[in-house]
All heavy atoms as an XYZ file, in Angstrom:
852
protein
N     185.674    154.296     62.110
C     186.691    154.498     61.088
C     187.646    153.299     61.004
O     188.139    153.003     59.936
C     187.485    155.771     61.384
C     186.695    157.050     61.188
S     186.102    157.308     59.530
C     187.527    157.858     58.686
N     187.893    152.657     62.126
C     188.770    151.484     62.085
C     188.138    150.373     61.255
O     188.823    149.713     60.476
C     189.046    150.972     63.511
O     187.807    150.802     64.196
C     189.919    151.930     64.284
N     186.829    150.208     61.423
C     186.106    149.203     60.643
C     186.143    149.535     59.159
O     186.368    148.658     58.319
C     184.656    149.101     61.136
C     183.726    148.154     60.374
C     184.259    146.726     60.424
C     182.323    148.235     60.923
N     185.968    150.790     58.823
C     185.989    151.208     57.423
C     187.370    150.993     56.812
O     187.480    150.462     55.700
C     185.553    152.688     57.296
C     184.075    152.823     57.665
C     185.790    153.212     55.887
C     183.611    154.254     57.799
N     188.420    151.377     57.526
C     189.793    151.220     57.004
C     190.138    149.755     56.770
O     190.646    149.383     55.708
C     190.804    151.834     57.967
S     190.748    153.618     58.071
N     189.860    148.916     57.761
C     190.235    147.507     57.622
C     189.372    146.788     56.590
O     189.871    145.939     55.840
C     190.160    146.792     58.974
O     188.860    146.845     59.492
N     188.098    147.121     56.507
C     187.231    146.488     55.515
C     187.608    146.916     54.108
O     187.635    146.097     53.182
C     185.746    146.814     55.802
O     185.445    146.425     57.131
C     184.838    146.095     54.832
N     187.923    148.182     53.924
C     188.367    148.655     52.610
C     189.656    147.955     52.192
O     189.797    147.514     51.049
C     188.562    150.176     52.637
C     188.946    150.749     51.315
C     188.027    150.832     50.277
C     190.241    151.202     51.097
C     188.397    151.360     49.045
C     190.610    151.728     49.878
C     189.684    151.806     48.845
N     190.598    147.828     53.124
C     191.852    147.128     52.822
C     191.582    145.661     52.489
O     192.201    145.099     51.578
C     192.813    147.237     54.004
N     190.654    145.036     53.205
C     190.315    143.638     52.940
C     189.697    143.469     51.563
O     190.033    142.524     50.832
C     189.356    143.130     54.015
N     188.827    144.379     51.178
C     188.189    144.294     49.862
C     189.211    144.485     48.757
O     189.239    143.729     47.774
C     187.045    145.318     49.766
C     185.894    144.898     50.675
C     186.562    145.462     48.324
C     184.828    145.957     50.843
N     190.089    145.473     48.899
C     191.114    145.720     47.881
C     192.050    144.519     47.761
O     192.365    144.072     46.645
C     191.903    147.015     48.207
C     193.131    147.146     47.349
C     191.000    148.230     48.047
N     192.491    143.974     48.884
C     193.378    142.807     48.851
C     192.694    141.592     48.252
O     193.328    140.817     47.534
C     193.880    142.475     50.249
S     195.144    143.597     50.791
N     191.418    141.418     48.544
C     190.689    140.284     47.986
C     190.579    140.400     46.472
O     190.736    139.401     45.761
C     189.286    140.179     48.618
O     189.440    140.067     50.030
C     188.530    138.981     48.091
N     190.344    141.601     45.964
C     190.281    141.808     44.513
C     191.634    141.523     43.873
O     191.724    140.828     42.853
C     189.798    143.236     44.193
C     188.333    143.389     44.588
C     189.998    143.563     42.709
C     187.818    144.818     44.544
N     192.707    142.019     44.486
C     194.053    141.763     43.959
C     194.370    140.275     44.005
O     194.920    139.715     43.059
C     195.100    142.585     44.748
C     194.898    144.073     44.483
C     196.516    142.161     44.379
C     195.708    144.968     45.387
N     194.020    139.620     45.091
C     194.252    138.180     45.226
C     193.480    137.395     44.171
O     194.009    136.477     43.555
C     193.846    137.724     46.623
C     193.780    136.242     46.780
C     194.831    135.383     46.885
C     192.610    135.443     46.852
N     194.373    134.092     47.017
C     193.015    134.104     46.992
C     191.256    135.734     46.806
C     192.115    133.069     47.100
C     190.362    134.694     46.914
C     190.797    133.380     47.051
N     192.230    137.788     43.954
C     191.393    137.071     42.991
C     191.924    137.216     41.565
O     191.860    136.278     40.783
C     189.950    137.565     43.077
C     188.990    136.726     42.276
C     188.596    135.478     42.734
C     188.497    137.173     41.056
C     187.724    134.699     42.009
C     187.627    136.401     40.319
C     187.244    135.162     40.796
O     186.384    134.392     40.066
N     192.476    138.391     41.247
C     193.030    138.603     39.905
C     194.305    137.796     39.678
O     194.627    137.457     38.553
C     193.303    140.084     39.669
C     192.063    140.876     39.389
C     192.419    142.273     38.975
C     191.192    142.938     38.405
N     191.519    144.198     37.756
N     195.039    137.502     40.726
C     196.301    136.755     40.590
C     196.159    135.316     41.070
O     197.134    134.706     41.493
C     197.397    137.450     41.390
O     197.139    137.352     42.768
N     194.946    134.768     40.975
C     194.654    133.473     41.576
C     195.492    132.289     41.097
O     196.012    131.571     41.929
C     193.172    133.148     41.405
C     192.389    133.052     42.700
C     190.982    132.621     42.459
C     193.040    132.281     43.756
N     195.657    132.027     39.831
C     196.365    130.783     39.505
C     197.764    130.701     40.111
O     198.145    129.661     40.628
C     196.432    130.794     37.987
C     195.381    131.739     37.554
C     195.209    132.728     38.661
N     198.496    131.792     40.094
C     199.867    131.759     40.619
C     199.921    132.044     42.116
O     200.410    131.246     42.886
C     200.738    132.770     39.874
C     201.037    132.371     38.459
C     202.009    133.333     37.868
C     202.384    132.906     36.461
N     203.387    133.781     35.893
N     199.461    133.215     42.514
C     199.486    133.652     43.912
C     200.892    133.536     44.507
O     201.064    133.079     45.638
C     198.461    132.882     44.745
C     198.203    133.541     46.085
O     198.446    134.730     46.243
N     197.732    132.776     47.034
N     201.889    133.942     43.743
C     203.277    133.873     44.215
C     203.533    134.752     45.428
O     204.330    134.402     46.286
C     204.230    134.302     43.097
C     204.366    133.326     41.972
C     205.308    133.842     40.894
O     205.507    135.060     40.810
O     205.837    133.021     40.160
N     202.883    135.894     45.466
C     203.168    136.857     46.528
C     202.372    136.613     47.808
O     202.470    137.386     48.749
C     202.905    138.276     46.025
C     203.795    138.713     44.866
C     203.438    140.126     44.445
C     205.257    138.620     45.246
N     201.619    135.532     47.843
C     200.859    135.131     49.036
C     199.964    136.255     49.562
O     199.926    136.548     50.757
C     201.805    134.649     50.134
C     202.618    133.436     49.811
C     201.776    132.257     49.394
N     200.647    132.020     50.289
C     200.469    130.924     50.972
N     201.309    129.936     50.830
N     199.431    130.801     51.779
N     199.228    136.874     48.655
C     198.306    137.932     49.044
C     197.160    137.367     49.870
O     196.506    138.090     50.615
C     197.812    138.689     47.796
C     199.023    139.339     47.118
C     196.780    139.738     48.137
C     198.734    140.028     45.828
N     196.931    136.066     49.784
C     195.877    135.454     50.589
C     196.133    135.641     52.084
O     195.194    135.815     52.861
C     195.728    133.978     50.248
C     197.008    133.183     50.439
O     198.099    133.751     50.256
O     196.916    131.988     50.761
N     197.388    135.656     52.480
C     197.728    135.884     53.899
C     197.283    137.280     54.320
O     196.706    137.469     55.390
C     199.248    135.709     54.124
C     199.644    134.263     53.884
C     199.642    136.153     55.526
C     201.139    134.035     53.878
N     197.534    138.246     53.448
C     197.124    139.628     53.718
C     195.606    139.733     53.792
O     195.065    140.424     54.662
C     197.686    140.543     52.633
C     197.756    142.026     52.895
C     198.551    142.327     54.139
C     198.352    142.741     51.699
N     194.917    139.028     52.906
C     193.442    139.016     52.930
C     192.925    138.470     54.249
O     192.017    139.054     54.851
C     192.901    138.173     51.788
S     193.114    138.889     50.175
N     193.487    137.357     54.682
C     193.034    136.758     55.945
C     193.252    137.707     57.128
O     192.406    137.818     58.023
C     193.743    135.435     56.224
C     193.226    134.297     55.409
C     193.875    133.638     54.419
C     191.943    133.678     55.507
N     193.083    132.655     53.888
C     191.886    132.655     54.551
C     190.836    133.888     56.316
C     190.763    131.850     54.374
C     189.721    133.093     56.144
C     189.693    132.086     55.183
N     194.389    138.399     57.148
C     194.663    139.329     58.246
C     193.658    140.484     58.246
O     193.119    140.853     59.303
C     196.087    139.876     58.146
C     197.135    138.911     58.590
S     198.751    139.657     58.796
C     199.238    139.936     57.109
N     193.403    141.058     57.070
C     192.481    142.195     57.000
C     191.035    141.789     57.247
O     190.296    142.527     57.904
C     192.617    142.907     55.660
C     193.901    143.694     55.531
C     194.476    143.923     54.300
C     194.552    144.209     56.642
C     195.644    144.642     54.168
C     195.721    144.921     56.525
C     196.265    145.147     55.290
O     197.414    145.857     55.166
N     190.620    140.621     56.751
C     189.262    140.180     57.043
C     189.110    139.862     58.525
O     188.053    140.134     59.120
C     188.860    138.981     56.176
C     188.466    139.400     54.789
C     189.097    139.083     53.638
C     187.362    140.238     54.417
N     188.464    139.663     52.567
C     187.388    140.381     53.014
C     186.354    140.888     55.125
C     186.455    141.135     52.319
C     185.422    141.648     54.426
C     185.480    141.757     53.043
N     190.145    139.306     59.136
C     190.104    139.057     60.582
C     189.989    140.346     61.372
O     189.213    140.443     62.338
N     190.758    141.361     60.950
C     190.676    142.663     61.621
C     189.302    143.285     61.419
O     188.741    143.892     62.348
C     191.762    143.589     61.086
N     188.733    143.121     60.225
C     187.399    143.669     59.959
C     186.350    143.028     60.850
O     185.474    143.717     61.388
C     187.025    143.458     58.490
O     187.914    144.142     57.643
N     186.430    141.725     61.017
C     185.478    141.037     61.901
C     185.657    141.500     63.337
O     184.684    141.740     64.059
C     185.641    139.514     61.777
C     185.181    139.050     60.398
C     184.872    138.778     62.876
C     185.531    137.624     60.067
N     186.907    141.678     63.750
C     187.176    142.144     65.107
C     186.573    143.539     65.333
O     185.911    143.785     66.340
C     188.685    142.192     65.366
C     189.053    142.721     66.739
S     190.805    143.022     66.947
C     191.083    144.415     65.879
N     186.779    144.466     64.377
C     186.247    145.822     64.522
C     184.724    145.831     64.428
O     184.060    146.657     65.059
C     186.839    146.762     63.475
C     188.290    147.008     63.656
C     189.280    146.781     62.750
C     188.951    147.534     64.819
N     190.504    147.106     63.283
C     190.333    147.582     64.538
C     188.516    147.956     66.064
C     191.265    148.042     65.451
C     189.456    148.417     66.976
C     190.810    148.457     66.665
N     184.140    144.890     63.644
C     182.688    144.805     63.558
C     182.086    144.380     64.898
O     181.089    144.956     65.358
C     182.274    143.831     62.448
C     180.795    143.710     62.273
C     180.052    144.774     61.799
C     180.147    142.531     62.598
C     178.679    144.672     61.652
C     178.774    142.409     62.450
C     178.038    143.487     61.971
N     182.690    143.407     65.536
C     182.218    142.972     66.860
C     182.386    144.113     67.867
O     181.503    144.366     68.694
C     182.968    141.697     67.316
C     182.671    141.362     68.767
C     182.606    140.524     66.413
N     183.487    144.835     67.770
C     183.707    145.984     68.642
C     182.630    147.047     68.422
O     182.129    147.635     69.382
C     185.099    146.572     68.387
C     185.385    147.768     69.273
O     185.386    147.618     70.506
O     185.613    148.871     68.714
N     182.261    147.280     67.163
C     181.223    148.268     66.858
C     179.868    147.841     67.421
O     179.106    148.679     67.923
C     181.129    148.474     65.348
N     179.573    146.562     67.362
C     178.305    146.071     67.917
C     178.257    146.311     69.423
O     177.264    146.841     69.954
C     178.121    144.570     67.604
C     177.855    144.373     66.120
C     176.978    143.985     68.437
C     177.869    142.928     65.687
N     179.324    145.972     70.126
C     179.342    146.172     71.578
C     179.331    147.652     71.937
O     178.706    148.046     72.925
C     180.549    145.468     72.200
C     180.330    144.009     72.425
C     180.738    143.072     71.485
C     179.690    143.560     73.566
C     180.530    141.728     71.678
C     179.465    142.208     73.784
C     179.885    141.287     72.831
N     180.001    148.475     71.134
C     179.989    149.911     71.402
C     178.595    150.494     71.156
O     178.143    151.360     71.895
C     181.024    150.617     70.534
C     181.282    152.037     70.947
C     182.447    152.663     70.205
O     183.128    151.965     69.434
O     182.665    153.875     70.400
N     177.908    150.005     70.132
C     176.539    150.474     69.870
C     175.600    150.085     71.010
O     174.754    150.878     71.424
C     176.025    149.911     68.547
C     174.578    150.242     68.313
C     174.197    151.535     67.964
C     173.587    149.282     68.476
C     172.870    151.857     67.771
C     172.259    149.592     68.290
C     171.898    150.881     67.933
O     170.584    151.189     67.754
N     175.746    148.861     71.514
C     174.907    148.420     72.633
C     175.137    149.314     73.854
O     174.202    149.647     74.585
C     175.191    146.930     72.969
C     174.581    146.526     74.299
C     174.697    146.036     71.850
N     176.369    149.749     74.031
C     176.698    150.588     75.185
C     176.232    152.030     75.006
O     175.671    152.632     75.918
C     178.208    150.565     75.414
C     178.673    151.356     76.611
C     180.181    151.314     76.764
O     180.762    150.249     76.513
O     180.763    152.347     77.118
N     176.446    152.608     73.808
C     176.190    154.037     73.606
C     174.819    154.363     73.009
O     174.386    155.514     73.070
C     177.270    154.628     72.694
C     178.703    154.576     73.199
C     179.652    155.126     72.153
C     178.835    155.347     74.503
N     174.166    153.400     72.406
C     172.868    153.581     71.716
C     172.992    154.643     70.616
O     173.838    154.538     69.759
C     171.759    153.926     72.696
C     171.574    152.917     73.784
C     170.940    151.672     73.246
C     170.687    150.743     74.440
N     170.835    149.386     74.145
N     172.172    155.706     70.667
C     172.152    156.715     69.599
C     173.422    157.558     69.550
O     173.766    158.108     68.507
C     170.946    157.635     69.775
C     169.640    156.921     69.475
O     169.688    155.906     68.742
O     168.584    157.373     69.971
N     174.112    157.679     70.660
C     175.344    158.476     70.690
C     176.442    157.839     69.840
O     177.406    158.516     69.478
C     175.826    158.638     72.126
N     176.288    156.580     69.498
C     177.280    155.895     68.652
C     177.390    156.552     67.281
O     178.458    156.589     66.684
C     176.886    154.416     68.498
C     177.782    153.653     67.574
C     179.039    153.239     67.991
C     177.384    153.352     66.272
C     179.878    152.539     67.135
C     178.214    152.652     65.416
C     179.464    152.248     65.848
O     180.295    151.559     65.010
N     176.281    157.102     66.778
C     176.256    157.668     65.440
C     176.677    159.129     65.381
O     176.711    159.718     64.298
C     174.857    157.504     64.835
C     174.486    156.069     64.632
C     173.560    155.465     65.457
C     175.095    155.318     63.643
C     173.221    154.128     65.285
C     174.768    153.982     63.465
C     173.830    153.386     64.284
N     177.009    159.725     66.511
C     177.479    161.113     66.537
C     178.797    161.218     67.304
O     178.855    161.830     68.375
C     176.420    162.034     67.171
O     176.100    161.520     68.474
C     175.171    162.131     66.325
N     179.872    160.635     66.760
C     181.153    160.708     67.481
C     181.780    162.099     67.354
O     181.484    162.855     66.425
C     182.009    159.666     66.758
C     181.461    159.629     65.375
C     179.987    159.894     65.513
N     182.610    162.408     68.300
C     183.342    163.671     68.269
C     184.399    163.600     67.168
O     184.930    162.525     66.879
C     184.003    163.921     69.622
N     184.710    164.729     66.541
C     185.729    164.725     65.483
C     187.087    164.194     65.949
O     187.776    163.505     65.200
C     185.829    166.193     65.066
C     184.507    166.779     65.428
C     184.065    166.030     66.647
N     187.444    164.482     67.179
C     188.725    163.991     67.710
C     188.711    162.461     67.812
O     189.717    161.808     67.514
C     189.011    164.613     69.073
N     187.567    161.902     68.211
C     187.454    160.440     68.284
C     187.536    159.804     66.906
O     188.146    158.752     66.730
C     186.142    160.036     68.954
C     186.104    160.391     70.426
O     187.193    160.555     71.019
O     184.981    160.498     70.971
N     186.924    160.455     65.921
C     186.982    159.939     64.551
C     188.406    159.973     64.015
O     188.845    159.037     63.342
C     186.052    160.734     63.631
C     184.589    160.452     63.866
S     183.505    161.364     62.763
C     183.967    160.711     61.193
N     189.132    161.030     64.318
C     190.518    161.144     63.865
C     191.386    160.082     64.533
O     192.216    159.440     63.868
C     191.058    162.542     64.152
C     192.429    162.870     63.596
C     192.419    162.796     62.066
C     192.878    164.237     64.058
N     191.196    159.876     65.829
C     191.943    158.830     66.534
C     191.635    157.443     65.966
O     192.545    156.630     65.778
C     191.623    158.859     68.031
C     192.277    160.015     68.738
O     193.260    160.580     68.253
N     191.730    160.393     69.871
N     190.360    157.178     65.688
C     189.981    155.891     65.103
C     190.569    155.718     63.707
O     190.962    154.620     63.320
C     188.463    155.748     65.038
C     187.848    155.454     66.387
O     188.609    155.137     67.319
O     186.608    155.537     66.504
N     190.619    156.805     62.943
C     191.210    156.740     61.601
C     192.695    156.397     61.679
O     193.174    155.545     60.937
C     191.001    158.055     60.856
C     191.643    158.088     59.504
C     191.128    157.322     58.467
C     192.758    158.861     59.272
C     191.726    157.336     57.214
C     193.357    158.889     58.033
C     192.839    158.122     56.992
N     193.407    157.053     62.587
C     194.835    156.750     62.757
C     195.049    155.315     63.226
O     195.980    154.643     62.796
C     195.506    157.730     63.719
C     195.745    159.090     63.132
C     195.538    160.233     63.881
C     196.185    159.234     61.820
C     195.758    161.487     63.344
C     196.407    160.483     61.272
C     196.190    161.614     62.032
N     194.184    154.828     64.090
C     194.270    153.447     64.542
C     194.012    152.482     63.380
O     194.719    151.484     63.221
C     193.278    153.191     65.681
C     193.278    151.786     66.272
C     194.649    151.437     66.837
C     192.202    151.667     67.333
N     193.030    152.803     62.538
C     192.741    151.966     61.380
C     193.896    151.924     60.394
O     194.266    150.863     59.879
N     194.494    153.073     60.136
C     195.655    153.138     59.238
C     196.833    152.372     59.847
O     197.576    151.696     59.136
C     196.041    154.607     58.947
C     194.925    155.299     58.156
C     197.352    154.716     58.210
C     194.653    154.692     56.803
N     196.992    152.461     61.164
C     198.062    151.719     61.839
C     197.866    150.215     61.709
O     198.826    149.469     61.496
C     198.122    152.095     63.314
O     198.396    153.454     63.477
N     196.629    149.755     61.803
C     196.336    148.330     61.661
C     196.655    147.873     60.239
O     197.253    146.812     60.042
C     194.859    148.045     62.028
C     194.428    146.671     61.578
C     194.655    148.211     63.518
N     196.280    148.674     59.254
C     196.575    148.333     57.857
C     198.088    148.294     57.631
O     198.617    147.373     56.997
C     195.890    149.327     56.901
C     196.351    149.127     55.470
C     194.372    149.173     56.983
N     198.793    149.276     58.165
C     200.257    149.310     58.009
C     200.913    148.122     58.710
O     201.840    147.512     58.167
C     200.810    150.622     58.568
N     200.453    147.776     59.897
C     201.010    146.631     60.614
C     200.768    145.334     59.843
O     201.658    144.480     59.762
C     200.417    146.527     62.017
C     200.948    145.396     62.881
C     202.443    145.569     63.141
C     200.193    145.332     64.191
N     199.591    145.191     59.247
C     199.306    144.031     58.413
C     200.261    143.949     57.226
O     200.755    142.870     56.884
N     200.535    145.079     56.603
C     201.494    145.106     55.488
C     202.902    144.728     55.937
O     203.615    144.005     55.241
C     201.512    146.493     54.833
C     200.366    146.795     53.893
C     200.399    148.264     53.481
C     200.418    145.907     52.675
N     203.305    145.198     57.105
C     204.640    144.879     57.622
C     204.750    143.380     57.906
O     205.744    142.742     57.539
C     204.938    145.713     58.888
C     205.134    147.187     58.504
C     206.159    145.180     59.623
C     205.189    148.134     59.678
N     203.730    142.806     58.536
C     203.757    141.366     58.816
C     203.798    140.573     57.519
O     204.547    139.603     57.389
C     202.547    140.970     59.686
C     202.668    141.573     61.079
C     202.404    139.450     59.778
C     201.416    141.465     61.920
N     202.998    140.996     56.524
C     202.977    140.318     55.229
C     204.342    140.409     54.543
O     204.824    139.433     53.981
C     201.881    140.914     54.358
C     201.858    140.392     52.965
C     201.514    139.131     52.565
C     202.202    141.115     51.787
N     201.617    139.042     51.193
C     202.029    140.238     50.696
C     202.614    142.415     51.548
C     202.266    140.631     49.391
C     202.840    142.809     50.236
C     202.676    141.910     49.187
N     204.995    141.567     54.607
C     206.323    141.716     54.004
C     207.351    140.824     54.683
O     208.214    140.243     54.020
C     206.773    143.181     54.055
C     206.123    144.102     53.032
C     206.514    145.551     53.298
C     206.501    143.689     51.627
N     207.280    140.707     55.991
C     208.207    139.825     56.710
C     207.993    138.383     56.283
O     208.959    137.656     56.012
C     208.050    140.006     58.234
C     208.558    141.378     58.657
C     208.770    138.900     58.991
C     208.243    141.755     60.082
N     206.728    137.960     56.207
C     206.433    136.600     55.740
C     206.930    136.403     54.324
O     207.507    135.361     53.983
C     204.914    136.312     55.850
C     204.499    136.239     57.316
C     204.542    135.023     55.114
C     203.004    136.195     57.535
N     206.736    137.405     53.480
C     207.174    137.327     52.086
C     208.694    137.217     51.990
O     209.225    136.438     51.193
C     206.675    138.551     51.321
C     206.753    138.505     49.815
C     205.870    137.399     49.274
C     206.353    139.839     49.228
N     209.409    137.954     52.818
C     210.869    137.877     52.809
C     211.366    136.527     53.319
O     212.356    135.988     52.824
C     211.468    139.006     53.643
C     211.388    140.395     53.018
C     211.868    141.448     54.011
C     212.195    140.465     51.736
N     210.681    135.971     54.290
C     211.087    134.670     54.828
C     210.831    133.566     53.812
O     211.687    132.716     53.572
C     210.360    134.384     56.161
C     210.883    135.326     57.244
C     210.547    132.934     56.583
C     210.090    135.291     58.532
N     209.645    133.583     53.201
C     209.308    132.527     52.229
C     210.042    132.713     50.912
O     210.360    131.727     50.255
C     207.809    132.490     52.008
C     207.077    132.075     53.269
C     205.786    131.447     52.950
C     205.119    131.080     54.261
N     204.646    129.759     54.311
N     210.279    133.946     50.488
C     211.010    134.289     49.264
C     210.539    133.444     48.063
O     211.288    132.630     47.521
C     212.510    134.097     49.490
C     213.358    134.771     48.416
O     212.853    135.690     47.749
O     214.512    134.360     48.263
N     209.274    133.648     47.630
C     208.706    132.770     46.604
C     209.410    132.839     45.249
O     209.452    131.854     44.526
C     207.256    133.253     46.491
C     207.263    134.636     47.014
C     208.356    134.686     48.033
N     209.982    133.944     44.894
C     210.664    134.069     43.604
C     212.163    133.830     43.720
O     212.879    133.844     42.730
C     210.403    135.445     43.003
C     208.957    135.652     42.628
C     208.758    136.933     41.907
N     207.348    137.129     41.584
C     206.853    138.254     41.147
N     207.628    139.301     40.994
N     205.567    138.347     40.871
N     212.651    133.640     44.914
C     214.061    133.376     45.119
C     214.962    134.585     44.950
O     216.176    134.454     44.786
N     214.392    135.769     45.004
C     215.162    137.000     44.800
C     216.155    137.217     45.929
O     217.324    137.539     45.686
C     214.206    138.205     44.675
C     214.978    139.505     44.575
C     213.284    138.031     43.492
N     215.718    137.044     47.146
C     216.607    137.251     48.297
C     217.730    136.226     48.308
O     218.890    136.564     48.577
C     215.788    137.173     49.590
C     216.446    137.667     50.857
C     216.856    139.114     50.734
C     215.497    137.498     52.018
N     217.409    134.995     47.980
C     218.419    133.937     47.941
C     219.469    134.225     46.881
O     220.669    134.084     47.129
C     217.734    132.598     47.658
C     218.654    131.413     47.701
C     217.870    130.134     47.465
C     218.783    128.931     47.478
N     218.032    127.690     47.257
N     219.029    134.681     45.705
C     219.977    135.027     44.639
C     220.875    136.194     45.050
O     222.074    136.186     44.779
C     219.227    135.386     43.359
C     218.622    134.212     42.656
C     217.857    134.671     41.429
C     217.054    133.541     40.815
N     216.205    134.004     39.699
N     220.284    137.181     45.705
C     221.061    138.344     46.131
C     222.100    137.955     47.179
O     223.232    138.440     47.149
C     220.141    139.420     46.677
N     221.729    137.082     48.105
C     222.678    136.656     49.141
C     223.782    135.778     48.556
O     224.945    135.894     48.951
C     221.949    135.915     50.251
C     221.024    136.782     51.132
C     220.252    135.912     52.094
C     221.822    137.830     51.865
N     223.445    134.908     47.627
C     224.446    134.058     47.007
C     225.384    134.861     46.104
O     226.557    134.544     45.985
C     223.784    132.936     46.216
C     223.092    131.862     47.047
C     222.391    130.861     46.144
C     224.067    131.151     47.967
N     224.870    135.898     45.499
C     225.673    136.744     44.620
C     226.737    137.512     45.428
O     227.848    137.685     44.987
C     224.775    137.712     43.871
C     225.450    138.442     42.747
C     224.432    139.283     41.987
C     225.073    139.899     40.775
N     224.119    140.716     40.021
N     226.371    137.951     46.627
C     227.307    138.677     47.474
C     228.440    137.767     47.960
O     229.551    138.216     48.172
C     226.582    139.289     48.676
C     225.883    140.559     48.369
C     225.382    141.192     49.646
C     224.769    142.537     49.349
N     224.369    143.222     50.554
N     228.139    136.490     48.194
C     229.149    135.564     48.711
C     230.204    135.228     47.663
O     231.327    134.892     47.998
C     228.479    134.280     49.206
C     227.667    134.485     50.462
C     226.965    133.213     50.908
O     227.208    132.147     50.282
O     226.195    133.275     51.874
N     229.867    135.295     46.399
C     230.812    134.913     45.344
C     231.757    136.005     44.995
O     231.958    137.009     45.105
C     230.062    134.501     44.091
C     229.282    133.245     44.313
C     228.431    132.899     43.091
O     228.358    133.641     42.133
N     227.807    131.749     43.149
């Protein structure tokens, strides 16, 4: 489930990034790189888990699937939080800078 969550997030972000390609003001490419990296990490983990468990890999317990789903959602949420922090620091549209300067006046 972690692989499915991160790969789905990577695909959605890649589509959004591709549609906004000429400008890319919101730096969605950073989010794409994080999710594709997580997808590759979970894919390698799945390969090693399959080598260890063989056929039992395809029949996980429902509790294990739920835990993996929550872990996958947590990874997606953490990626969004990191991307938002980067976005606030870079402030590509200057919104934060305008808001801070407006308060000082």
